[in-house]
MILOVO-304633 format. One line per field, with one value per residue (C-alpha): residue number from 1; residue in one letter; chain; z, x, y. Coordinates in Angstrom, 2 decimals, padded with zeros to 5 digits, always signed. Each point is the difference from the previous one (the first is absolute). Example, Ala and Ser with C-alpha at 12.3 -4.5 7.8 and 13.67 -1.06 7.14 Angstrom:
// MILOVO-304633
num = c(1/2)
residuo = c(A/S)
cadena = c(A/A)
up = c(+007.80/-000.66)
east = c(+012.30/+001.37)
north = c(-004.50/+003.44)
// end
This chain:
// MILOVO-304633
num = c(1/2/3/4/5/6/7/8/9/10/11/12/13/14/15/16/17/18/19/20/21/22/23/24/25/26/27/28/29/30/31/32/33/34/35/36/37/38/39/40/41/42/43/44/45/46/47/48/49/50/51/52/53/54/55/56/57/58/59/60/61/62/63/64/65/66/67/68/69/70/71/72/73/74/75/76/77/78/79/80/81/82/83/84/85/86/87/88/89/90/91/92/93/94/95/96/97/98/99/100/101/102/103/104/105/106/107/108/109/110/111/112/113/114/115/116/117/118/119/120/121/122/123/124/125/126/127/128/129/130/131/132/133/134/135/136/137/138/139/140/141/142/143/144/145/146/147/148/149/150/151/152/153/154/155/156/157/158/159/160/161/162/163/164/165/166/167/168/169/170/171/172/173/174/175/176/177/178/179/180/181/182/183/184/185/186/187/188/189/190/191/192/193/194/195/196/197/198/199/200/201/202/203/204/205/206/207/208/209/210/211/212/213/214/215/216/217/218/219/220/221/222/223/224/225/226/227/228/229/230/231/232/233/234/235/236/237/238/239/240/241/242/243/244/245/246/247/248/249/250/251/252/253/254/255/256/257/258/259/260/261/262/263/264/265/266/267/268/269/270/271/272/273)
residuo = c(M/S/E/S/T/A/S/N/P/N/P/A/A/T/Q/D/F/A/A/D/L/A/L/A/L/R/L/A/D/E/A/D/K/I/S/L/A/R/F/R/A/L/D/L/T/V/E/T/K/P/D/R/S/P/V/T/D/A/D/R/A/V/E/Q/A/L/K/A/I/L/A/S/E/R/E/S/D/G/I/I/G/E/E/F/G/N/S/G/S/I/D/R/K/W/I/I/D/P/I/D/G/T/A/N/Y/M/R/G/V/P/V/W/A/S/L/I/A/L/S/V/G/Q/K/P/V/L/S/V/V/S/A/P/A/L/G/R/R/W/W/A/A/P/G/V/G/A/F/T/R/D/I/D/G/S/V/R/E/L/K/V/S/G/I/A/E/L/E/N/A/S/L/S/Y/N/N/L/Q/L/W/D/S/Y/G/Y/L/D/Q/L/M/G/L/S/R/E/V/W/R/T/R/A/Y/G/D/F/L/S/Y/M/Y/L/A/E/G/S/V/D/I/V/A/E/H/D/L/K/I/Y/D/I/A/A/L/V/P/V/V/E/L/A/G/G/A/F/S/A/I/D/G/D/L/T/E/A/T/S/S/V/L/A/T/N/G/K/L/Q/A/A/T/M/T/K/L/V/K)
cadena = c(A/A/A/A/A/A/A/A/A/A/A/A/A/A/A/A/A/A/A/A/A/A/A/A/A/A/A/A/A/A/A/A/A/A/A/A/A/A/A/A/A/A/A/A/A/A/A/A/A/A/A/A/A/A/A/A/A/A/A/A/A/A/A/A/A/A/A/A/A/A/A/A/A/A/A/A/A/A/A/A/A/A/A/A/A/A/A/A/A/A/A/A/A/A/A/A/A/A/A/A/A/A/A/A/A/A/A/A/A/A/A/A/A/A/A/A/A/A/A/A/A/A/A/A/A/A/A/A/A/A/A/A/A/A/A/A/A/A/A/A/A/A/A/A/A/A/A/A/A/A/A/A/A/A/A/A/A/A/A/A/A/A/A/A/A/A/A/A/A/A/A/A/A/A/A/A/A/A/A/A/A/A/A/A/A/A/A/A/A/A/A/A/A/A/A/A/A/A/A/A/A/A/A/A/A/A/A/A/A/A/A/A/A/A/A/A/A/A/A/A/A/A/A/A/A/A/A/A/A/A/A/A/A/A/A/A/A/A/A/A/A/A/A/A/A/A/A/A/A/A/A/A/A/A/A/A/A/A/A/A/A/A/A/A/A/A/A/A/A/A/A/A/A)
up = c(+143.97/+002.48/+000.52/+003.61/+000.60/+003.88/-000.26/-002.66/+000.42/-002.18/-002.98/-000.10/+003.22/-000.43/-003.62/-001.38/-002.37/-000.82/-003.65/-000.51/+001.49/-002.20/-003.06/+001.23/+000.02/-003.46/-001.07/+001.43/-001.67/-003.62/+000.80/+001.29/-003.58/-002.08/+002.01/+000.21/-003.74/-000.56/+002.89/-001.59/-003.94/-001.53/-002.41/+002.81/-000.62/+002.43/-000.16/+002.27/+001.29/+000.44/+003.63/-001.16/+001.54/-002.07/-001.68/-001.86/-002.53/+003.03/+002.22/-002.46/-001.25/+003.93/+000.62/-003.14/+000.98/+003.23/-000.98/-002.37/+002.78/+002.52/-002.72/-000.92/+003.89/+001.93/-002.38/+002.64/+001.36/-000.81/-000.55/+000.29/-001.84/-000.44/-003.88/-001.19/+002.40/+001.96/-000.75/+002.01/+003.56/+002.25/+003.21/-000.91/-002.07/-001.26/-000.04/-002.20/+000.00/-002.84/+000.95/+003.15/-000.51/-003.70/+000.06/+001.63/-002.42/-002.80/+000.99/+000.80/+003.51/+001.75/+002.75/-001.77/+000.42/-001.31/+002.72/-000.07/+002.80/+000.33/+001.84/+001.87/+000.97/-000.96/+002.03/-001.15/+001.52/-001.75/-002.17/-001.74/-000.59/-002.14/-001.05/-001.95/-001.02/+003.68/+000.50/+002.46/+000.89/+002.59/+000.31/+002.94/+000.24/+002.43/+001.91/-001.61/+001.67/-002.03/-001.33/-002.26/-002.16/+000.43/-002.73/+000.91/-000.56/+003.78/+001.22/+003.44/+001.76/+000.50/+003.12/+000.36/+002.88/+003.66/-000.23/+002.11/+000.28/-002.58/+000.81/-000.56/-003.22/-003.88/-002.34/-003.76/-001.75/-003.62/-001.89/+001.45/-002.98/+000.61/+003.49/-001.13/-002.56/+002.50/+002.54/+002.54/-000.30/+003.18/+001.75/-001.25/+001.18/+003.33/+000.15/-001.28/+002.91/+002.15/-001.35/+000.02/-003.71/-003.53/-003.24/-003.01/-001.19/-002.37/-001.49/+001.21/+001.60/+002.68/+001.17/-000.44/+002.13/+002.91/-000.19/+000.15/+003.41/-002.03/+000.31/+002.28/-001.77/-003.63/-001.24/-003.50/-002.46/-003.32/-000.27/-001.45/+000.84/-002.13/+001.95/+003.13/-000.05/+000.19/+002.81/+002.26/+000.49/+000.68/+002.55/+002.18/-000.29/+001.01/+003.14/-001.32/-000.37/-003.22/-000.54/-001.48/+001.03/+002.16/+000.78/-001.78/-002.91/-002.89/-003.98/-000.46/+002.07/-001.40/+002.87/+002.29/+003.40/+000.79/+003.22/+002.13/+001.89/+003.10/-001.86/-001.76/+002.60/+000.82/-003.66/-001.36/+002.83/-001.34/-003.48/+000.27/-001.52)
east = c(-115.70/-002.97/-002.87/+001.23/+003.30/-000.76/-003.02/+000.20/+002.48/+002.95/-000.74/+003.35/+000.65/-000.54/+001.29/+003.11/+001.66/+003.28/-000.89/-001.51/+002.86/+002.61/-002.30/-000.02/+003.88/+000.32/-002.61/+002.51/+002.92/-001.92/-000.70/+003.32/+001.50/-002.71/+000.28/+003.87/+000.43/-001.88/+000.86/+001.73/-000.48/+000.26/-003.02/-002.28/-003.68/-001.62/-003.90/-002.46/-003.04/-003.66/+000.92/+003.15/+002.51/+002.81/+000.42/+002.88/+000.38/+001.94/-003.06/-002.12/+002.23/+000.59/-003.68/-000.78/+002.59/-000.97/-003.47/+000.86/+001.88/-002.70/-002.41/+002.05/+000.42/-002.80/-002.85/-002.63/+001.08/-000.73/+002.37/+000.06/+002.63/+000.53/+000.10/-002.38/-002.80/-001.48/-001.13/-000.96/-000.83/-000.88/+000.85/+003.74/+001.76/+003.48/+000.55/+002.73/+001.55/+002.43/+002.28/-001.00/+001.82/-000.01/+000.80/+003.01/+000.56/-000.56/+002.44/+003.06/-000.39/+000.18/-002.67/-002.54/-001.50/-002.42/-002.36/-001.51/-002.48/-002.68/-003.14/-002.53/-003.30/+000.45/+003.52/+003.43/+001.52/+003.40/+002.24/+003.18/+001.46/+002.99/+002.05/+002.89/+001.59/+000.69/+001.02/-002.78/-002.93/-002.66/-002.32/-002.78/-002.00/-002.02/+002.01/+003.35/+000.01/+001.30/+003.60/+002.29/+002.99/+002.56/+002.35/+002.58/-002.46/-000.10/-003.66/-001.13/-003.35/-002.00/-001.45/-001.21/+001.17/-000.57/-000.49/-003.26/+000.20/-000.47/+002.43/+002.49/-001.93/+001.45/-002.86/-000.12/-003.27/+001.33/-002.01/-000.27/-002.49/-002.17/-000.41/-001.20/-002.29/-001.54/-000.57/+002.61/+002.52/-000.41/-000.48/+003.46/+001.33/-001.24/+001.41/+003.33/+000.67/-000.98/+002.46/+004.00/+000.66/-001.80/+000.90/-001.54/+001.71/-003.15/-001.86/+000.33/+003.67/-001.55/-001.86/+002.34/+002.59/-002.64/-000.19/+004.00/-000.24/+001.43/-003.09/-002.95/-002.79/-001.11/-003.20/-001.21/-003.08/-001.26/+000.84/-001.73/+000.01/+002.55/+002.12/-000.55/-000.75/+003.58/+001.27/-002.44/+001.23/+003.76/-000.88/-002.28/+002.00/+002.89/-002.13/-001.45/-003.59/-001.91/-003.25/-002.04/+001.13/-003.01/-001.22/+000.29/+001.68/-002.06/-000.04/-001.17/+002.27/+002.35/+001.49/+001.96/+001.99/+002.58/+002.03/+002.12/-003.23/+000.86/-000.72/-002.89/-002.81/+002.17/+000.67/-003.64/-001.17/+002.31/-001.39/-003.69/-001.73)
north = c(-243.36/-001.42/+002.67/+000.17/-001.66/+000.40/-001.83/-002.97/-002.92/-000.39/-002.21/-001.11/-001.25/-003.45/-000.41/-000.83/+002.36/-001.25/-001.12/+003.83/+001.74/-002.21/+001.11/+003.78/-000.15/-001.27/+002.72/+002.31/-001.28/+000.47/+003.49/+000.64/-001.15/+002.11/+003.05/-000.02/-000.08/+003.04/+002.14/+003.17/-001.33/+002.55/-001.07/-000.72/+000.99/+002.01/+000.94/+002.02/-002.09/+001.58/+000.88/+001.89/-002.74/-001.11/-003.43/-001.68/-003.15/-001.38/+000.11/-001.75/-002.36/-001.29/-000.10/-001.98/-002.40/-000.83/-000.32/-002.63/-001.93/+000.17/-000.81/-003.28/-001.30/+001.67/+000.07/+000.00/+003.16/+003.48/+002.72/+003.71/+001.99/+003.80/+000.01/-002.74/+000.03/-003.11/-003.50/-003.14/-001.27/+003.07/-002.43/-000.61/+002.48/+001.22/+003.67/+001.30/+003.73/-000.94/+003.05/+002.08/+003.11/+000.73/+003.49/-001.06/-002.95/+002.28/+002.84/-002.30/-000.20/-003.49/+000.06/-001.90/-003.64/-002.74/-000.50/-003.68/-001.18/-002.52/+000.98/-002.93/+001.06/+003.68/-000.12/+000.05/-003.02/-000.05/+002.46/+000.22/+003.57/+000.35/+002.91/-001.39/+003.40/+000.30/-003.67/-000.54/-002.38/-000.58/-002.62/-001.13/-003.08/-001.54/-002.61/+001.29/+003.33/+003.30/+000.24/+001.99/-000.71/+002.71/+001.21/-002.24/-003.16/-000.39/-000.87/+001.49/-000.10/+002.97/+001.55/+003.63/+002.39/+000.18/+003.63/+001.12/+003.54/+002.57/+002.16/-002.85/-001.16/+000.41/+001.21/-000.89/+001.85/-000.61/+002.78/+003.54/+001.12/-002.78/+000.55/+003.72/-001.22/-002.73/+002.97/-001.66/+002.53/+001.82/-003.52/-001.21/+003.35/-000.44/-003.54/+001.25/+002.02/-002.81/-003.02/+000.19/+000.05/+000.07/-001.07/-000.90/-003.19/-000.83/-002.57/-003.67/+001.08/+001.63/-002.99/-002.24/+002.02/+000.02/-004.00/-000.19/+002.53/+002.99/+001.93/+000.19/+001.51/+000.23/+001.81/+000.96/+000.80/-001.02/-003.38/-003.12/-003.58/-001.02/+003.07/-001.76/-003.57/-001.27/+002.34/-000.97/-003.78/+001.05/+002.68/-002.13/-002.94/+002.24/+000.72/+003.40/+001.37/+001.17/+001.73/+002.41/+003.63/+000.46/-003.62/-003.78/-001.15/-000.78/-000.70/+003.56/+001.78/+002.82/+001.77/-002.56/+000.33/-002.95/+000.05/-002.09/-000.52/+001.42/+003.50/-000.69/+001.08/+003.35/+000.86/-000.71/+002.21/+002.72/-000.39/-000.15/+002.67)
// end
C-alpha cells in the first residue's frame, strides 16, 4: 500500500500484468491442490505461533510450494509470506497468506482461502483469492478488471453496490472482540444503529461479498499486510474504496475500512475516535 493512495499515482497504470495474473492463477491452483488435500484430515498438525494465532502443516506446505514457484519464475521479485518471512525486492513483491481463515480450516469450516497478491511500489495491484472448499475464486488486475468464478464454473465481472445511504447499507464487522480490544466498540455500536443490517461473514469473505455488491461496508482490526494485500485489488477494481479505518492505507495499517466508495466518507466519520 502506498503512503497515500489519494496523492500517489498508481504505479500499475502503464504496465501490462497479463503474465503476472496468469502466474497468480497458477499459484492459486497449486495452493488449492495442497490445502484441499489436508482439509479435515484427521492427522492435521496444528501449532500455536508466538502471537497466539494457529498454524497448520497445510499453511506451511502451501507457502513453501508457492515460494518455490516464485523463486523459479520471478527470481528478482520479493516475497512476503505469513509463515516464513520476507525476502528479495522491496519495490515489486508477492504477498502470500497461504490460508486466510486458519481457525476455520482447522475446525472443518469451509470459509478459508489462499490470498495471493503482487505489490508494485508499495501498492497491491493484482491478486487472486481462492476458496476451494466453497468452490469459489476471485481475481483482479489492471486492464482486466475484477472477476469471480462461481460454484457452477461460470465467470462474471464484479461490481460493488450503488447504495448511497447508511440506512440502506449492509455492514460486516468480522470480530466483535477485536473491536472491543482496539477501543472501537462504541463506534461500531453507533454505526450499527445507523445501517440497515449487520453481519460478521469473516476473514476474506466479507470483502469478496463487498466486491460482488452483496455487502456495502466492511471494517475490522488486527490485520497484517498478508491479510489485506490480496483484498485491495479485488475491491478497488470492482469500484470500491479501501483505506485504514482513520485515513490512508499503508503497509503498516492494522485497522481497515472498505466500502462501495459511496459510503466511505460517511462510514469513516462514524468510526473515527
